[in-house]
PyMOL Python script that loads the backbone (N, CA, C, O; Angstrom):
from pymol import cmd

cmd.read_pdbstr("""\
ATOM      1  N   TYR A   1       2.697 -65.281  15.242  1.00  0.00           N
ATOM      2  CA  TYR A   1       2.439 -64.306  14.772  1.00  0.00           C
ATOM      3  C   TYR A   1       3.476 -63.625  13.832  1.00  0.00           C
ATOM      4  O   TYR A   1       4.670 -63.813  14.065  1.00  0.00           O
ATOM      5  N   ASP A   2       3.158 -62.975  12.958  1.00  0.00           N
ATOM      6  CA  ASP A   2       3.871 -62.531  11.400  1.00  0.00           C
ATOM      7  C   ASP A   2       4.793 -61.170  12.419  1.00  0.00           C
ATOM      8  O   ASP A   2       5.159 -60.228  11.716  1.00  0.00           O
ATOM      9  N   CYS A   3       5.053 -61.087  13.538  1.00  0.00           N
ATOM     10  CA  CYS A   3       5.746 -60.031  14.009  1.00  0.00           C
ATOM     11  C   CYS A   3       7.188 -60.231  13.846  1.00  0.00           C
ATOM     12  O   CYS A   3       7.531 -61.413  13.888  1.00  0.00           O
ATOM     13  N   PHE A   4       8.052 -59.427  13.682  1.00  0.00           N
ATOM     14  CA  PHE A   4       9.396 -59.307  13.652  1.00  0.00           C
ATOM     15  C   PHE A   4      10.014 -57.987  14.366  1.00  0.00           C
ATOM     16  O   PHE A   4       9.366 -57.006  14.732  1.00  0.00           O
ATOM     17  N   GLU A   5      11.279 -58.163  14.471  1.00  0.00           N
ATOM     18  CA  GLU A   5      12.175 -57.114  14.953  1.00  0.00           C
ATOM     19  C   GLU A   5      13.003 -56.565  13.873  1.00  0.00           C
ATOM     20  O   GLU A   5      13.618 -57.387  13.194  1.00  0.00           O
ATOM     21  N   LEU A   6      13.106 -55.515  13.639  1.00  0.00           N
ATOM     22  CA  LEU A   6      13.830 -54.940  12.286  1.00  0.00           C
ATOM     23  C   LEU A   6      15.063 -54.477  12.781  1.00  0.00           C
ATOM     24  O   LEU A   6      15.126 -53.611  13.653  1.00  0.00           O
ATOM     25  N   THR A   7      15.977 -54.970  12.305  1.00  0.00           N
ATOM     26  CA  THR A   7      17.568 -54.661  12.472  1.00  0.00           C
ATOM     27  C   THR A   7      18.084 -53.903  11.711  1.00  0.00           C
ATOM     28  O   THR A   7      17.536 -53.859  10.610  1.00  0.00           O
ATOM     29  N   ASN A   8      19.153 -53.112  11.885  1.00  0.00           N
ATOM     30  CA  ASN A   8      19.902 -52.500  10.710  1.00  0.00           C
ATOM     31  C   ASN A   8      20.433 -53.621   9.437  1.00  0.00           C
ATOM     32  O   ASN A   8      21.021 -53.234   8.428  1.00  0.00           O
ATOM     33  N   ASN A   9      20.185 -54.672   9.645  1.00  0.00           N
ATOM     34  CA  ASN A   9      20.945 -55.606   9.020  1.00  0.00           C
ATOM     35  C   ASN A   9      19.725 -56.590   8.000  1.00  0.00           C
ATOM     36  O   ASN A   9      20.091 -57.440   7.188  1.00  0.00           O
ATOM     37  N   TYR A  10      18.444 -56.280   8.240  1.00  0.00           N
ATOM     38  CA  TYR A  10      16.970 -56.936   8.131  1.00  0.00           C
ATOM     39  C   TYR A  10      17.362 -56.499   6.484  1.00  0.00           C
ATOM     40  O   TYR A  10      18.052 -55.513   6.229  1.00  0.00           O
ATOM     41  N   ASP A  11      16.820 -57.372   5.484  1.00  0.00           N
ATOM     42  CA  ASP A  11      16.811 -57.369   4.302  1.00  0.00           C
ATOM     43  C   ASP A  11      15.027 -57.423   4.170  1.00  0.00           C
ATOM     44  O   ASP A  11      14.307 -58.376   4.468  1.00  0.00           O
ATOM     45  N   LEU A  12      14.655 -56.229   3.688  1.00  0.00           N
ATOM     46  CA  LEU A  12      13.228 -56.118   3.552  1.00  0.00           C
ATOM     47  C   LEU A  12      12.614 -56.391   2.207  1.00  0.00           C
ATOM     48  O   LEU A  12      11.426 -56.229   1.929  1.00  0.00           O
ATOM     49  N   SER A  13      13.689 -56.883   1.294  1.00  0.00           N
ATOM     50  CA  SER A  13      13.174 -57.667  -0.011  1.00  0.00           C
ATOM     51  C   SER A  13      12.615 -58.946   0.303  1.00  0.00           C
ATOM     52  O   SER A  13      11.974 -59.553  -0.554  1.00  0.00           O
ATOM     53  N   LYS A  14      12.848 -59.550   1.783  1.00  0.00           N
ATOM     54  CA  LYS A  14      12.360 -60.830   2.007  1.00  0.00           C
ATOM     55  C   LYS A  14      10.985 -60.931   2.387  1.00  0.00           C
ATOM     56  O   LYS A  14      10.344 -61.981   2.439  1.00  0.00           O
ATOM     57  N   ILE A  15      10.557 -59.756   2.655  1.00  0.00           N
ATOM     58  CA  ILE A  15       8.849 -59.500   2.974  1.00  0.00           C
ATOM     59  C   ILE A  15       8.340 -60.054   2.089  1.00  0.00           C
ATOM     60  O   ILE A  15       8.924 -59.969   1.009  1.00  0.00           O
ATOM     61  N   LYS A  16       6.943 -60.918   2.153  1.00  0.00           N
ATOM     62  CA  LYS A  16       6.107 -61.138   1.039  1.00  0.00           C
ATOM     63  C   LYS A  16       4.844 -60.606   1.426  1.00  0.00           C
ATOM     64  O   LYS A  16       4.325 -61.197   2.373  1.00  0.00           O
ATOM     65  N   ILE A  17       4.341 -59.844   1.044  1.00  0.00           N
ATOM     66  CA  ILE A  17       2.917 -59.175   1.295  1.00  0.00           C
ATOM     67  C   ILE A  17       1.961 -59.549   0.426  1.00  0.00           C
ATOM     68  O   ILE A  17       2.228 -59.438  -0.770  1.00  0.00           O
ATOM     69  N   ASN A  18       0.848 -59.992   0.765  1.00  0.00           N
ATOM     70  CA  ASN A  18      -0.394 -60.549   0.439  1.00  0.00           C
ATOM     71  C   ASN A  18      -1.296 -60.424   1.535  1.00  0.00           C
ATOM     72  O   ASN A  18      -0.874 -60.099   2.644  1.00  0.00           O
ATOM     73  N   GLY A  19      -2.726 -60.697   1.282  1.00  0.00           N
ATOM     74  CA  GLY A  19      -3.918 -60.527   2.211  1.00  0.00           C
ATOM     75  C   GLY A  19      -5.216 -60.425   1.021  1.00  0.00           C
ATOM     76  O   GLY A  19      -5.292 -60.767  -0.159  1.00  0.00           O
ATOM     77  N   GLY A  20      -5.982 -59.902   1.796  1.00  0.00           N
ATOM     78  CA  GLY A  20      -7.456 -59.819   1.284  1.00  0.00           C
ATOM     79  C   GLY A  20      -8.440 -59.365   2.139  1.00  0.00           C
ATOM     80  O   GLY A  20      -9.661 -59.407   1.987  1.00  0.00           O
ATOM     81  N   GLY A  21      -7.688 -58.862   3.192  1.00  0.00           N
ATOM     82  CA  GLY A  21      -9.051 -58.253   4.267  1.00  0.00           C
ATOM     83  C   GLY A  21      -9.360 -59.176   5.338  1.00  0.00           C
ATOM     84  O   GLY A  21      -9.174 -60.376   5.138  1.00  0.00           O
ATOM     85  N   GLY A  22      -9.830 -58.752   6.501  1.00  0.00           N
ATOM     86  CA  GLY A  22     -10.477 -59.627   7.210  1.00  0.00           C
ATOM     87  C   GLY A  22      -9.245 -59.998   8.557  1.00  0.00           C
ATOM     88  O   GLY A  22      -9.426 -60.921   9.352  1.00  0.00           O
ATOM     89  N   THR A  23      -8.207 -59.223   8.587  1.00  0.00           N
ATOM     90  CA  THR A  23      -7.195 -59.021   9.475  1.00  0.00           C
ATOM     91  C   THR A  23      -7.978 -58.878  10.510  1.00  0.00           C
ATOM     92  O   THR A  23      -9.062 -58.299  10.431  1.00  0.00           O
ATOM     93  N   ASP A  24      -7.297 -59.631  12.099  1.00  0.00           N
ATOM     94  CA  ASP A  24      -7.590 -59.098  13.409  1.00  0.00           C
ATOM     95  C   ASP A  24      -6.134 -58.428  13.733  1.00  0.00           C
ATOM     96  O   ASP A  24      -5.287 -59.285  13.985  1.00  0.00           O
ATOM     97  N   PHE A  25      -5.732 -57.284  13.774  1.00  0.00           N
ATOM     98  CA  PHE A  25      -4.678 -56.600  14.196  1.00  0.00           C
ATOM     99  C   PHE A  25      -4.275 -56.529  15.829  1.00  0.00           C
ATOM    100  O   PHE A  25      -3.213 -56.101  16.279  1.00  0.00           O
ATOM    101  N   CYS A  26      -5.396 -57.059  16.585  1.00  0.00           N
ATOM    102  CA  CYS A  26      -5.101 -57.174  18.160  1.00  0.00           C
ATOM    103  C   CYS A  26      -4.180 -58.312  18.566  1.00  0.00           C
ATOM    104  O   CYS A  26      -3.492 -58.087  19.562  1.00  0.00           O
ATOM    105  N   PRO A  27      -4.052 -59.405  18.020  1.00  0.00           N
ATOM    106  CA  PRO A  27      -2.856 -60.110  18.573  1.00  0.00           C
ATOM    107  C   PRO A  27      -1.499 -59.714  18.212  1.00  0.00           C
ATOM    108  O   PRO A  27      -0.529 -60.086  18.872  1.00  0.00           O
ATOM    109  N   ALA A  28      -1.398 -58.914  17.106  1.00  0.00           N
ATOM    110  CA  ALA A  28      -0.130 -58.291  17.034  1.00  0.00           C
ATOM    111  C   ALA A  28       0.122 -57.068  18.102  1.00  0.00           C
ATOM    112  O   ALA A  28       1.157 -56.982  18.763  1.00  0.00           O
ATOM    113  N   PHE A  29      -0.935 -56.162  18.176  1.00  0.00           N
ATOM    114  CA  PHE A  29      -0.926 -55.327  19.186  1.00  0.00           C
ATOM    115  C   PHE A  29      -0.522 -55.748  20.903  1.00  0.00           C
ATOM    116  O   PHE A  29       0.170 -55.246  21.789  1.00  0.00           O
ATOM    117  N   ASP A  30      -1.351 -56.898  20.760  1.00  0.00           N
ATOM    118  CA  ASP A  30      -1.205 -57.906  22.367  1.00  0.00           C
ATOM    119  C   ASP A  30       0.518 -58.510  22.283  1.00  0.00           C
ATOM    120  O   ASP A  30       1.221 -58.595  23.290  1.00  0.00           O
ATOM    121  N   TYR A  31       0.823 -58.753  21.382  1.00  0.00           N
ATOM    122  CA  TYR A  31       2.036 -59.550  21.090  1.00  0.00           C
ATOM    123  C   TYR A  31       3.266 -58.214  21.648  1.00  0.00           C
ATOM    124  O   TYR A  31       4.016 -58.353  22.615  1.00  0.00           O
ATOM    125  N   ILE A  32       3.202 -57.017  20.786  1.00  0.00           N
ATOM    126  CA  ILE A  32       4.288 -56.033  21.283  1.00  0.00           C
ATOM    127  C   ILE A  32       4.160 -55.775  22.554  1.00  0.00           C
ATOM    128  O   ILE A  32       5.167 -55.863  23.257  1.00  0.00           O
ATOM    129  N   LYS A  33       2.925 -55.408  23.126  1.00  0.00           N
ATOM    130  CA  LYS A  33       2.732 -54.836  24.457  1.00  0.00           C
ATOM    131  C   LYS A  33       3.392 -55.811  25.575  1.00  0.00           C
ATOM    132  O   LYS A  33       3.860 -55.284  26.584  1.00  0.00           O
ATOM    133  N   SER A  34       3.448 -57.448  25.392  1.00  0.00           N
ATOM    134  CA  SER A  34       3.822 -58.248  26.236  1.00  0.00           C
ATOM    135  C   SER A  34       4.984 -58.547  26.052  1.00  0.00           C
ATOM    136  O   SER A  34       5.604 -58.762  27.093  1.00  0.00           O
ATOM    137  N   SER A  35       5.841 -58.706  24.626  1.00  0.00           N
ATOM    138  CA  SER A  35       7.001 -59.375  24.423  1.00  0.00           C
ATOM    139  C   SER A  35       7.884 -58.302  24.115  1.00  0.00           C
ATOM    140  O   SER A  35       9.036 -58.375  24.543  1.00  0.00           O
ATOM    141  N   LEU A  36       7.507 -57.252  23.395  1.00  0.00           N
ATOM    142  CA  LEU A  36       8.448 -56.281  22.837  1.00  0.00           C
ATOM    143  C   LEU A  36       8.640 -55.011  23.484  1.00  0.00           C
ATOM    144  O   LEU A  36       8.584 -53.966  22.836  1.00  0.00           O
ATOM    145  N   ARG A  37       8.878 -55.036  24.798  1.00  0.00           N
ATOM    146  CA  ARG A  37       8.607 -53.671  25.502  1.00  0.00           C
ATOM    147  C   ARG A  37       9.530 -52.545  24.896  1.00  0.00           C
ATOM    148  O   ARG A  37       9.163 -51.409  25.196  1.00  0.00           O
ATOM    149  N   ASN A  38      10.199 -52.598  24.425  1.00  0.00           N
ATOM    150  CA  ASN A  38      11.062 -51.580  23.896  1.00  0.00           C
ATOM    151  C   ASN A  38      10.883 -51.034  22.367  1.00  0.00           C
ATOM    152  O   ASN A  38      11.697 -50.622  21.540  1.00  0.00           O
ATOM    153  N   ILE A  39       9.640 -51.188  22.350  1.00  0.00           N
ATOM    154  CA  ILE A  39       8.958 -50.560  20.815  1.00  0.00           C
ATOM    155  C   ILE A  39       8.512 -49.343  21.107  1.00  0.00           C
ATOM    156  O   ILE A  39       7.813 -49.028  22.070  1.00  0.00           O
ATOM    157  N   SER A  40       9.047 -48.466  20.009  1.00  0.00           N
ATOM    158  CA  SER A  40       8.502 -47.043  20.326  1.00  0.00           C
ATOM    159  C   SER A  40       7.547 -46.686  19.132  1.00  0.00           C
ATOM    160  O   SER A  40       6.674 -45.826  19.254  1.00  0.00           O
ATOM    161  N   LEU A  41       7.788 -47.502  17.785  1.00  0.00           N
ATOM    162  CA  LEU A  41       6.744 -47.134  16.829  1.00  0.00           C
ATOM    163  C   LEU A  41       6.260 -48.430  16.361  1.00  0.00           C
ATOM    164  O   LEU A  41       6.947 -49.399  16.682  1.00  0.00           O
ATOM    165  N   ILE A  42       5.381 -48.603  15.778  1.00  0.00           N
ATOM    166  CA  ILE A  42       4.595 -49.637  15.148  1.00  0.00           C
ATOM    167  C   ILE A  42       4.344 -49.147  13.614  1.00  0.00           C
ATOM    168  O   ILE A  42       3.600 -48.169  13.534  1.00  0.00           O
ATOM    169  N   ILE A  43       4.871 -49.695  12.310  1.00  0.00           N
ATOM    170  CA  ILE A  43       4.286 -49.020  11.065  1.00  0.00           C
ATOM    171  C   ILE A  43       3.567 -50.399  10.673  1.00  0.00           C
ATOM    172  O   ILE A  43       4.312 -51.379  10.651  1.00  0.00           O
ATOM    173  N   TYR A  44       2.228 -50.600  10.363  1.00  0.00           N
ATOM    174  CA  TYR A  44       1.499 -51.509   9.893  1.00  0.00           C
ATOM    175  C   TYR A  44       0.970 -51.486   8.656  1.00  0.00           C
ATOM    176  O   TYR A  44      -0.044 -50.816   8.462  1.00  0.00           O
ATOM    177  N   LEU A  45       1.615 -52.270   7.536  1.00  0.00           N
ATOM    178  CA  LEU A  45       1.217 -52.417   6.157  1.00  0.00           C
ATOM    179  C   LEU A  45      -0.017 -53.334   5.838  1.00  0.00           C
ATOM    180  O   LEU A  45       0.006 -54.551   6.018  1.00  0.00           O
ATOM    181  N   THR A  46      -0.979 -52.717   5.403  1.00  0.00           N
ATOM    182  CA  THR A  46      -2.427 -53.356   5.394  1.00  0.00           C
ATOM    183  C   THR A  46      -3.054 -52.701   4.601  1.00  0.00           C
ATOM    184  O   THR A  46      -2.684 -51.594   4.208  1.00  0.00           O
ATOM    185  N   ASP A  47      -4.368 -53.424   4.148  1.00  0.00           N
ATOM    186  CA  ASP A  47      -5.431 -53.307   3.000  1.00  0.00           C
ATOM    187  C   ASP A  47      -6.479 -52.511   4.064  1.00  0.00           C
ATOM    188  O   ASP A  47      -7.537 -52.187   3.524  1.00  0.00           O
ATOM    189  N   GLY A  48      -6.375 -52.214   5.223  1.00  0.00           N
ATOM    190  CA  GLY A  48      -6.934 -51.540   6.278  1.00  0.00           C
ATOM    191  C   GLY A  48      -8.566 -52.285   6.475  1.00  0.00           C
ATOM    192  O   GLY A  48      -9.444 -51.716   7.125  1.00  0.00           O
ATOM    193  N   LEU A  49      -8.710 -53.217   6.005  1.00  0.00           N
ATOM    194  CA  LEU A  49     -10.026 -54.028   6.395  1.00  0.00           C
ATOM    195  C   LEU A  49      -9.495 -55.111   7.573  1.00  0.00           C
ATOM    196  O   LEU A  49      -8.568 -55.894   7.370  1.00  0.00           O
ATOM    197  N   GLY A  50     -10.095 -55.037   8.589  1.00  0.00           N
ATOM    198  CA  GLY A  50     -10.197 -55.823   9.853  1.00  0.00           C
ATOM    199  C   GLY A  50     -10.438 -55.337  11.024  1.00  0.00           C
ATOM    200  O   GLY A  50     -10.876 -54.188  11.063  1.00  0.00           O
ATOM    201  N   THR A  51     -10.228 -56.046  12.244  1.00  0.00           N
ATOM    202  CA  THR A  51     -10.526 -55.715  13.557  1.00  0.00           C
ATOM    203  C   THR A  51      -9.204 -54.883  14.128  1.00  0.00           C
ATOM    204  O   THR A  51      -8.097 -55.418  14.196  1.00  0.00           O
ATOM    205  N   TYR A  52      -9.422 -53.692  14.477  1.00  0.00           N
ATOM    206  CA  TYR A  52      -8.564 -52.795  15.321  1.00  0.00           C
ATOM    207  C   TYR A  52      -8.794 -53.008  16.631  1.00  0.00           C
ATOM    208  O   TYR A  52      -9.927 -53.201  17.071  1.00  0.00           O
ATOM    209  N   PRO A  53      -7.539 -52.984  17.486  1.00  0.00           N
ATOM    210  CA  PRO A  53      -7.999 -52.806  19.013  1.00  0.00           C
ATOM    211  C   PRO A  53      -8.380 -51.280  19.042  1.00  0.00           C
ATOM    212  O   PRO A  53      -8.259 -50.543  18.063  1.00  0.00           O
ATOM    213  N   SER A  54      -8.824 -50.909  20.200  1.00  0.00           N
ATOM    214  CA  SER A  54      -9.534 -49.582  20.538  1.00  0.00           C
ATOM    215  C   SER A  54      -8.557 -48.415  20.786  1.00  0.00           C
ATOM    216  O   SER A  54      -8.779 -47.251  20.452  1.00  0.00           O
ATOM    217  N   SER A  55      -7.292 -48.924  21.499  1.00  0.00           N
ATOM    218  CA  SER A  55      -6.546 -47.711  21.675  1.00  0.00           C
ATOM    219  C   SER A  55      -5.064 -48.552  21.726  1.00  0.00           C
ATOM    220  O   SER A  55      -5.074 -49.783  21.748  1.00  0.00           O
ATOM    221  N   SER A  56      -3.861 -47.824  21.742  1.00  0.00           N
ATOM    222  CA  SER A  56      -2.628 -48.104  21.810  1.00  0.00           C
ATOM    223  C   SER A  56      -1.724 -46.940  22.247  1.00  0.00           C
ATOM    224  O   SER A  56      -1.956 -45.833  21.760  1.00  0.00           O
ATOM    225  N   ASN A  57      -0.751 -47.084  23.090  1.00  0.00           N
ATOM    226  CA  ASN A  57      -0.078 -46.279  23.653  1.00  0.00           C
ATOM    227  C   ASN A  57       1.088 -46.165  23.047  1.00  0.00           C
ATOM    228  O   ASN A  57       1.848 -45.302  23.485  1.00  0.00           O
ATOM    229  N   ILE A  58       1.549 -47.039  21.839  1.00  0.00           N
ATOM    230  CA  ILE A  58       2.743 -46.919  20.967  1.00  0.00           C
ATOM    231  C   ILE A  58       2.168 -46.206  19.925  1.00  0.00           C
ATOM    232  O   ILE A  58       1.001 -46.296  19.543  1.00  0.00           O
ATOM    233  N   LYS A  59       3.312 -45.274  19.350  1.00  0.00           N
ATOM    234  CA  LYS A  59       2.853 -44.357  18.230  1.00  0.00           C
ATOM    235  C   LYS A  59       2.657 -45.600  17.211  1.00  0.00           C
ATOM    236  O   LYS A  59       3.320 -46.637  17.241  1.00  0.00           O
ATOM    237  N   THR A  60       1.611 -45.290  16.300  1.00  0.00           N
ATOM    238  CA  THR A  60       1.178 -46.191  15.223  1.00  0.00           C
ATOM    239  C   THR A  60       1.084 -45.255  13.596  1.00  0.00           C
ATOM    240  O   THR A  60       0.562 -44.142  13.519  1.00  0.00           O
ATOM    241  N   ILE A  61       1.560 -45.822  12.682  1.00  0.00           N
ATOM    242  CA  ILE A  61       1.288 -45.483  11.287  1.00  0.00           C
ATOM    243  C   ILE A  61       0.852 -46.680  10.620  1.00  0.00           C
ATOM    244  O   ILE A  61       1.535 -47.646  10.282  1.00  0.00           O
ATOM    245  N   TRP A  62      -0.516 -46.461  10.461  1.00  0.00           N
ATOM    246  CA  TRP A  62      -1.153 -47.419   9.233  1.00  0.00           C
ATOM    247  C   TRP A  62      -0.734 -47.111   7.914  1.00  0.00           C
ATOM    248  O   TRP A  62      -1.136 -46.063   7.409  1.00  0.00           O
ATOM    249  N   ALA A  63      -0.099 -47.754   7.379  1.00  0.00           N
ATOM    250  CA  ALA A  63       0.297 -47.543   5.778  1.00  0.00           C
ATOM    251  C   ALA A  63      -0.646 -48.540   4.919  1.00  0.00           C
ATOM    252  O   ALA A  63      -0.340 -49.697   4.630  1.00  0.00           O
ATOM    253  N   ILE A  64      -1.823 -47.896   4.571  1.00  0.00           N
ATOM    254  CA  ILE A  64      -3.015 -48.479   3.930  1.00  0.00           C
ATOM    255  C   ILE A  64      -2.697 -48.436   2.424  1.00  0.00           C
ATOM    256  O   ILE A  64      -2.207 -47.423   1.924  1.00  0.00           O
ATOM    257  N   ASP A  65      -2.987 -49.571   1.682  1.00  0.00           N
ATOM    258  CA  ASP A  65      -2.575 -49.850   0.288  1.00  0.00           C
ATOM    259  C   ASP A  65      -3.995 -50.006  -0.650  1.00  0.00           C
ATOM    260  O   ASP A  65      -4.161 -50.728  -1.633  1.00  0.00           O
ATOM    261  N   ASN A  66      -4.684 -49.338  -0.182  1.00  0.00           N
ATOM    262  CA  ASN A  66      -6.219 -49.724  -0.998  1.00  0.00           C
ATOM    263  C   ASN A  66      -6.704 -48.173  -1.036  1.00  0.00           C
ATOM    264  O   ASN A  66      -7.103 -47.701   0.028  1.00  0.00           O
ATOM    265  N   PRO A  67      -6.695 -47.420  -2.098  1.00  0.00           N
ATOM    266  CA  PRO A  67      -6.899 -46.171  -2.259  1.00  0.00           C
ATOM    267  C   PRO A  67      -8.481 -46.157  -2.328  1.00  0.00           C
ATOM    268  O   PRO A  67      -8.992 -45.079  -2.024  1.00  0.00           O
ATOM    269  N   SER A  68      -9.199 -47.021  -2.624  1.00  0.00           N
ATOM    270  CA  SER A  68     -10.909 -47.024  -2.507  1.00  0.00           C
ATOM    271  C   SER A  68     -11.213 -47.144  -0.954  1.00  0.00           C
ATOM    272  O   SER A  68     -12.354 -47.525  -0.691  1.00  0.00           O
ATOM    273  N   LEU A  69     -10.291 -46.851   0.216  1.00  0.00           N
ATOM    274  CA  LEU A  69     -10.688 -46.981   1.423  1.00  0.00           C
ATOM    275  C   LEU A  69     -10.621 -45.737   1.993  1.00  0.00           C
ATOM    276  O   LEU A  69     -10.781 -45.646   3.210  1.00  0.00           O
ATOM    277  N   ASN A  70     -10.405 -44.732   1.308  1.00  0.00           N
ATOM    278  CA  ASN A  70     -10.148 -43.163   1.995  1.00  0.00           C
ATOM    279  C   ASN A  70     -11.085 -43.012   3.176  1.00  0.00           C
ATOM    280  O   ASN A  70     -10.853 -42.360   4.194  1.00  0.00           O
ATOM    281  N   TYR A  71     -12.145 -43.686   2.906  1.00  0.00           N
ATOM    282  CA  TYR A  71     -12.974 -43.123   4.212  1.00  0.00           C
ATOM    283  C   TYR A  71     -12.739 -44.071   5.354  1.00  0.00           C
ATOM    284  O   TYR A  71     -13.568 -43.910   6.250  1.00  0.00           O
ATOM    285  N   LEU A  72     -12.040 -44.812   5.536  1.00  0.00           N
ATOM    286  CA  LEU A  72     -11.305 -45.800   6.572  1.00  0.00           C
ATOM    287  C   LEU A  72     -10.628 -44.828   7.369  1.00  0.00           C
ATOM    288  O   LEU A  72      -9.946 -43.923   6.889  1.00  0.00           O
ATOM    289  N   LYS A  73     -10.850 -45.051   8.807  1.00  0.00           N
ATOM    290  CA  LYS A  73      -9.992 -44.017   9.842  1.00  0.00           C
ATOM    291  C   LYS A  73      -9.658 -45.243  10.825  1.00  0.00           C
ATOM    292  O   LYS A  73     -10.610 -45.886  11.267  1.00  0.00           O
ATOM    293  N   PRO A  74      -8.629 -45.518  11.108  1.00  0.00           N
ATOM    294  CA  PRO A  74      -8.331 -46.349  12.417  1.00  0.00           C
ATOM    295  C   PRO A  74      -8.318 -45.460  13.746  1.00  0.00           C
ATOM    296  O   PRO A  74      -7.913 -44.346  14.076  1.00  0.00           O
ATOM    297  N   PRO A  75      -8.993 -46.576  14.350  1.00  0.00           N
ATOM    298  CA  PRO A  75      -9.299 -45.716  15.741  1.00  0.00           C
ATOM    299  C   PRO A  75      -8.241 -44.853  16.457  1.00  0.00           C
ATOM    300  O   PRO A  75      -8.494 -43.988  17.296  1.00  0.00           O
ATOM    301  N   PHE A  76      -6.924 -45.237  15.973  1.00  0.00           N
ATOM    302  CA  PHE A  76      -5.873 -44.165  16.649  1.00  0.00           C
ATOM    303  C   PHE A  76      -4.635 -44.162  15.526  1.00  0.00           C
ATOM    304  O   PHE A  76      -4.693 -44.727  14.434  1.00  0.00           O
ATOM    305  N   GLY A  77      -3.702 -43.532  15.950  1.00  0.00           N
ATOM    306  CA  GLY A  77      -2.286 -43.528  15.066  1.00  0.00           C
ATOM    307  C   GLY A  77      -2.565 -42.529  13.487  1.00  0.00           C
ATOM    308  O   GLY A  77      -3.420 -41.814  12.964  1.00  0.00           O
ATOM    309  N   MET A  78      -1.698 -42.877  13.327  1.00  0.00           N
ATOM    310  CA  MET A  78      -1.652 -41.970  11.863  1.00  0.00           C
ATOM    311  C   MET A  78      -1.703 -42.528  10.506  1.00  0.00           C
ATOM    312  O   MET A  78      -0.623 -43.063  10.258  1.00  0.00           O
ATOM    313  N   THR A  79      -2.560 -42.616   9.495  1.00  0.00           N
ATOM    314  CA  THR A  79      -2.785 -43.304   8.339  1.00  0.00           C
ATOM    315  C   THR A  79      -2.146 -42.624   7.126  1.00  0.00           C
ATOM    316  O   THR A  79      -2.457 -41.462   6.863  1.00  0.00           O
ATOM    317  N   ILE A  80      -1.330 -43.246   6.430  1.00  0.00           N
ATOM    318  CA  ILE A  80      -0.711 -42.653   5.186  1.00  0.00           C
ATOM    319  C   ILE A  80      -1.364 -43.755   4.016  1.00  0.00           C
ATOM    320  O   ILE A  80      -1.783 -44.836   4.431  1.00  0.00           O
ATOM    321  N   GLU A  81      -1.417 -43.508   2.872  1.00  0.00           N
ATOM    322  CA  GLU A  81      -1.896 -44.010   1.656  1.00  0.00           C
ATOM    323  C   GLU A  81      -0.731 -44.575   0.870  1.00  0.00           C
ATOM    324  O   GLU A  81      -0.065 -43.738   0.259  1.00  0.00           O
ATOM    325  N   ILE A  82      -0.372 -45.817   0.776  1.00  0.00           N
ATOM    326  CA  ILE A  82       0.411 -46.258  -0.048  1.00  0.00           C
ATOM    327  C   ILE A  82       0.282 -46.426  -1.738  1.00  0.00           C
ATOM    328  O   ILE A  82      -0.505 -47.283  -2.140  1.00  0.00           O
ATOM    329  N   LYS A  83       0.926 -45.744  -2.582  1.00  0.00           N
ATOM    330  CA  LYS A  83       0.671 -45.599  -4.165  1.00  0.00           C
ATOM    331  C   LYS A  83       1.394 -46.599  -4.863  1.00  0.00           C
ATOM    332  O   LYS A  83       1.334 -46.661  -6.091  1.00  0.00           O
TER     333      LYS A  83
END
""", "prot")
cmd.dss("prot")
cmd.show_as("cartoon", "prot")
cmd.util.cbc("prot")
cmd.orient("prot")
């Protein structure tokens, strides 16, 4: 999985963002639920195209970088547009 815990010393410039749609978001949420029990917020950077879990009890922000997908509404959480 491409999940990681951010710490105060994590260098965000090391993150490489790429993609093209079709992401299955479910494994990341499964991993967080089973292995990272102290997580209180998920911020998911995405183009918005993919398979979503039906729900999550963890606060979630979907940061979507595809302005043509204004119609896209994930099934839970808050959605913001990255410009």
